[in-house]
N, C-alpha and C positions, 0 to 999 in steps of 0.2 A: 504494500500500500504506500501511497505518497506520505510525505511528512505531514501535510495538512490533514489527511485522513487519519493518520495515527494520533494526532493531537485533537482531532475533531474540531478543527478551527476553519471556518469558512469566512467569506467576506463580511457577512452579516455579523458574525461573532466579533470581528475586529472592531466594528462600529460600537457594539455593546461594550466590549472591553475598554475602548477609549472613553466612551461616555461615563461609565461607572467609575473608572479610574480617575478621571478628571474631577468628577463630583467628590470622590473620596479625598482627593488631594486638596481641593478647596476647603472642605470641612476640617481636615486635619491640620493643614498649614495656615489657613486663613482665620479660623475661629479664635476668639469670639468675633462674630460678624454682626454688625449693627445695621438694621434697616432704617436709616435716618429719614427715609422718605415719609415715614408716618409722623415724625416729630417736626420736620420742617420741609414739607413737600415742594416748596418754591425755591429751595436752596440746593446747591450742588456741593458735594456728591450725595446721591441718594443712599449709597451704601458705603460703609467704612468697616475696616477690620483691624483688630489689634494684632492678630497673628499668634503663632505658636510660641514665639519668643517674648510675648508680653510679660513684663515684670509685674507680679502681683504685690510688689512692695508698697506699703503705705506706712508712713511714720506713725508712731504711737500718738502723737499730738501735733497740732499745727506748728510748723517751723522747727520741728525736731528732726535731727539727722537720722538716717537709717541706722539701725543698731546692729545689723548683721556684719560681723567682722570677717567671715569667711568669703562671702560673695556680696559686697556692699550693694544695697538697693536691688538685689535680685534674690529674694528669699525662696524657700523650697516649698513645693506642693507635696505634702505627705512624705513618702519615703525618698523623695529627691534628696532629702537631708543626708541620707546614707549613700545612695547609688551615685549621685552626682559627684560627691566628694571621693568616693572610691575610684570612679573613672578618672578623676583629676589626679588622685594619688598614683594611679598607674602611669600617667603621663610624666609625673614628677619623680617616680621611683621611690615613693614613700611607703613605709610599712603600714599595712592595715589588715584587719581581719573582717571578712564578710562571709557568712555561711551560705553563699551561692557560688556556683562555678563562675569562672572569670570572663567568659567570652562576651556576654551581654554588656558588661562594663567596658570591655575593650572596644566594642562597637560604639558605645556612647562616647568613649574617649576620642574617637575620630571627629565627632562633632565639636567637642571642646577644643581639640587641636586646631580645627578650622575656624571656629567662630568665637573662641575664647571661653573662659569659665563664666558663662552667663546662662540665663535661662534658655536662650536660643541654642547655645552650644550643647547643653545636656539634653535638650528635647528634640533636636532636629532629626537625629537618626531614628528615634522612635516613630516620629511622624512619617519618615520615609518608609520604614518597615510596615507601619500601619496602613499606608497607602498601597504598598506592594501586596499586602494581604488580600486585597479585593480581587485583582486579576488572577492571582494564584488560586483563590477560592473558586472563581468562575471556571478556570481550566480544570480544576479537580472535579467539579460537578459535571462538566462535559464528559469526563472519563467515566463517571459512574453510570450515566444514562445517556443514550444518544438522542436526548430531547433538549433542545436549547432552552426551553422554558425553565427547566430545573436550574440551570446555571445562572440565568438571569435573576431568578428569584433568590437563590442562595447568596449571590453577590450583592443584590439589593438589600437583603436583610442585614448582611454584615456591614454594609455602608451606613445604614440608618439605625444601628444599635448604639446605645449609650456607652456600654462598657468598652467596646472596640474603639470608640471615639476617645474616651477618657484615657485609656491605657496607651493609645498612640500619641497622645498629646502631653503625657506626663513623663518626666525623666525617671521611669521605673524600668524594670527589666522584663516584665511579663509579655510584652508585645513581641519580643525577639524570638523566644522559643516557639510560640504558637505560629509565627510566620514560617519558621523553619519546618515545623511539623506539617503544616498544610502543604508546603513545597515538597516535603518528603513523601506524603501521601499521593501527591500528584505524580511524582517520579515513579513511585511504586505501581500505580495503576497504569502508567505508560508501560512499565515493565510487564504487567500482566497481559497487555494487549500487543506487545511487541511481536512482529511477524518474522524477524530474522535473529539469528544468534548475536549478531553485532549489536542490534538495538537492545536485545536482552541484557547484554553485558554493560553497555553504556548506561542504561536506565537503572540497573541494580547498583552500579558503582555510585551513580548520582544519588540514589536513595540512601545508601550507606553514608555517604558524605554529608548529606543534609541531616540525617539522624544524629550523626556525630556533632554537628554544629548545634542542633537543638538541645542535646543532652549537655553540651558544654555551656549552654546558656542557663539551663535550669533542670534539675533532676526530674521534674514532673514529666519531661519529654520521654522518659523511659517507658511510659505507657505506650507511646507510639511504636517504640522498638518491639515491644511484646505483641502488639496488634499485627504489625507487619510480619513478624516471624511466624505467628500462628496461622495467619491467612495464607502465607506462602507455603507452609508445610501442608496445609489442607489441600491447596490447589495442586501441589505436586502429588500428593497421595491419591487424589481423585483423577489425575491425568489431565486436568485443565491447563497445566503448565508442564512443558517438557524441556529438558536441558540436555545439551551435549556434556561430555565430561569436563571440558574446559569451561563452559559456561557455569556449570555447577560449582566448580572450584572458585570462579570469580564471585558467584553469589554468596558462597559461604565466607569467603574472605571479606566481602563488603560488609556483611552483617556481623561477623564474629570478630574481625580484626580491624577494619577501617573505622567503625564507630568508636571503639575505645581508643584507637590511635589518635583520632582527631580530638577526642575528649582530653587525652593527656597532653597533646600539643598545645591545647588552649592554656595550659599552665606555664608556658614558656616565659611569659613576662613575670609571672609570680615567682619563679625560682631565680630570677635575676635580682630579686630584692631580698635583703636579709630581714627575717621576720622575728619579732619578739616572742611569738608563741613557740618557736623552736629553740630559742636561746643560742642561735648561731650568729656569729659576728660578721660573717662573710656570706654572700649569696652563692648558691650552687652553680650558677651559670653566669659567665661574663664574656664580653666580646672585645674588650680593649684593655689588656690583651685577652685573647680567647682562653677560657678555661671552663671545664665542666667536671663537677664532682658528682658522679652518679649516686653514691651513697648519701651524700647530703641532700640531693634532689629527692631521692626516695623518702628520706626522713621528713623533708618538708611536706611532701604530699600526704604521707601517712598521718602526720600530726594534724594537717588541715582537715582531712576526711574524718578523723576521729572527733575533733572538736566540732566540726560541722554537724555530724550525726548527733552528737550530744546536745548541741543547741536545739536542733529541730525536735528531738525526742523529749527534751525536758522543759521547753519553753512553756511556762505556766503564768507568766506575769499578767495581771488583769488588764483588760483593754475593753473600752466601751463598744467596739465594733466587731468583736468576735461573733461568729454565728456558726451553728452546726451544719455540716454538709447537706443533710436532708432538707434544710430550709432554703438552700441557694436557688433552686429553680423558681421558688415562690417570691424571691426578692425580699425576704423577711427583714434583713438588716444590711442596707447599703453602707458603704464606708464614706464618711465625709473626709475628703482630701484637703479641703481648704475652706476657710470661712473668714469673712471680713465685714465688719459692720461700722467702721469708722472712716471718715474722710472720703466717702464716695459721692457726696453731694445729695441732691434731692431729685426726685422725678419731675420732669418738666411740666407734666400735665396735672399731677396730683399734689406736687410739692411735698410729698412724703419722703423721708430719708431712704436711701438705697442701701442694700446689703448685697453681698456676693458670696456664692458657694460653688464648690465643685464636689459633686457626689459621684462615686463609682457605682452607678445604678444602671442596670440594663433597661432596654425599652420594654415596658410591661407587656404590651400586646404581643411582642415576639416571644418573650420568656414564658409567659403564661400560655400562649398559643402552642408553644412547643410541648407542653404537657399533653394536650389532646393529640398533637401530631405524633408523639411517641407511641401512643396507644395505636394509632393507625399504622405506624411504622412496624410495630410488633405484629400486627395482623398481616401486613405484607411479608414480613420476614418468615412467618409461619407458612407462607405460600411460596417459599423459596425465592424471594426477591433478594438478589445479592446486595444492591444498594441499601435496602432496609436492614439487612443483617449487618452490613458494615457499619451503618450508623449506630445501631444498638451496641455492637461490640466495642466500637471506638468510644462511645459515650461512657459505657460501663467501665472500660479500662482507665479512662481519664478522671472519672468522678468517684466511683465506689471505693478505691483504695484510701481516699481521704477519710472515709468513715472509720478507719482503723488507726488514724493518726492521733496520738494523745495530746499534741500541742494545740494551742489556740489557733483558729483558722478564720479566714476572712472571705467575703463574697468573691473577691477577685481570684481566689483559687479555683473558681469554676471556669476560668479562661480556657483550660484544656478541653473541657467538654462543650464549650460554646459553639465551635464549628459544627458539631453534630446536632445541636439544637437547631441551628439555622438550616442544616440539611434536612432535618426531620420536617420542619415546617414547609420548606420548599418542595419536598417529595410529596407531602400530603396535598398541597395546592396543585402540583403538577398532575397528580392522579385525579384530582377533583375537577380540574379545568375542562376536560372533554366530556364530563358526565352531565346528566340531567337529574336533578335531585327530586325524588318522589316524596311529596309531602304527605300523601295518603292518609286514609280516612281519619277524621271526617273531611279533610281538605283534599279534594281530588284535582291535583294540578301538578304539572311538571314544570320545574323552574331550571333554567340553565345555570350551571355552577359558575360561569364566568363572572357575572356581576358580584356575587358574594366575595370572590377572590379579589376583584378590584376594590371592593369596599374595605376588605381587610388591609390591602396594601396602602390605601388612602389613610386608614387609621394608623398604620405604622408611621407614615410621614407626619400625620397630624400630631401624634404623641411625641415624635422626635422634635418637632418644632416647639411643642408645649414644654418639654423637659430640657430643651436646649440650654436655657440659662443655668440649670443645675449641673450641666455637663461641661460648661465652658467658663464659668465664673462671670457670666454676663450680669451686670448689676440689675437688680429689680427691687421692688418694694417688699417690705416684710409681709404684707398681705398677699402679694403675688407669690412669694416664697411659700407661705402657708397653704395656698391653693394646690401646690405641688407635693405637699407632704400628706400622702393619702392615709398613712397608718401611723400609730404612735411609735412603732419601732423605727420609723424613718426620721423621727424628730431628734436632731442631734444638739440643737443649739438654743431653742426658745421654749 
């Protein structure tokens, strides 16, 4: 088959890919965006944007200087306090301990190196990856089912979800592993559909490389390694995939050797720094002059992994935003990343004081809709639908292990399962679209399923616009903020 047929990309797909990617880029790089046309319709410009690099710094009192000594006038949103400084320390070669693998912070360091130690510097790479997630997700959905509507819907939902927006615009690490995981699933399904040994080898090497990058960003990506290994084993056992001896060796090497090799290589920068937790005065690796102490490097890595495991296993410090894993799809307890109720001025129409918040909250109609969609997905999986089975297996692998984790957890730990929630909703709508729904007795009428689908998508966009201020820090009045706090568990500040 041609390359286009292998990727299932036609000219119409390119138009959808471009449109959805541009929309995602505008939202991730441009937000918060102000529709000034409503406040001053006779003045230009009608639209203004603060952008991803907007500093949320406001002094404590009028005429008071910024108090942040680490990054003057550019404070942190939630865990940017840790990850931005860790990425900066990687650039400077300073000792630090962070209980997450190093790659995501090294990627963030690229932005800091290019744009400086500012909010733009530590957020720009996340926005780039968050934008790239959308076309990757589209292409993955195209591999799962030869129906373009599934890909359009999946990418559309990912574009207009609140959590994907917030995580892409915040200097945290969670957007990096999920982007690598989606890319790995795409490469793996290209592998399953490869029609030549050469394509099989290229795609499985790419799969292993992307999995290694994902695990090197965050351990939660290990779920994807397990999912791919199990699916490949089943497909081989059932004869759906056949290998030559050389291709089999490449496949084993890609999943068994390449993944851990890339993971270990991600610690290269780490072992060039002498760390206090190992009580070593000199780093294990240096380049001027070159030296490498394998024993010291091994000791560095062992100590880091032991301390990291201990941290994750024993973390019990109280936190107001902890939530149990079973509550995540219900959006029981969102995480407030940022709040500001001083020096924002007043609303031009009501003259009421303004406040600003950033909540790591999903789009309710997507998240709650996924609960019904997963029931339909289970029904399809029972009828031997591979896309449905993949969605259920992938979601279970990414979500259920958290039920056994003893430490405190947050809603954003659902990021690994979020792509499968999008796919479940998209799959349900795709199967619903060609159908006519029988309302049957006492109402005897057939209704096309298309209008309900369009109504649902319109609701997705409507709620996206409604919650947009809570996802981007767009100033609003306290009354307007209260209208968006639907449950007591969402109220963090008033």
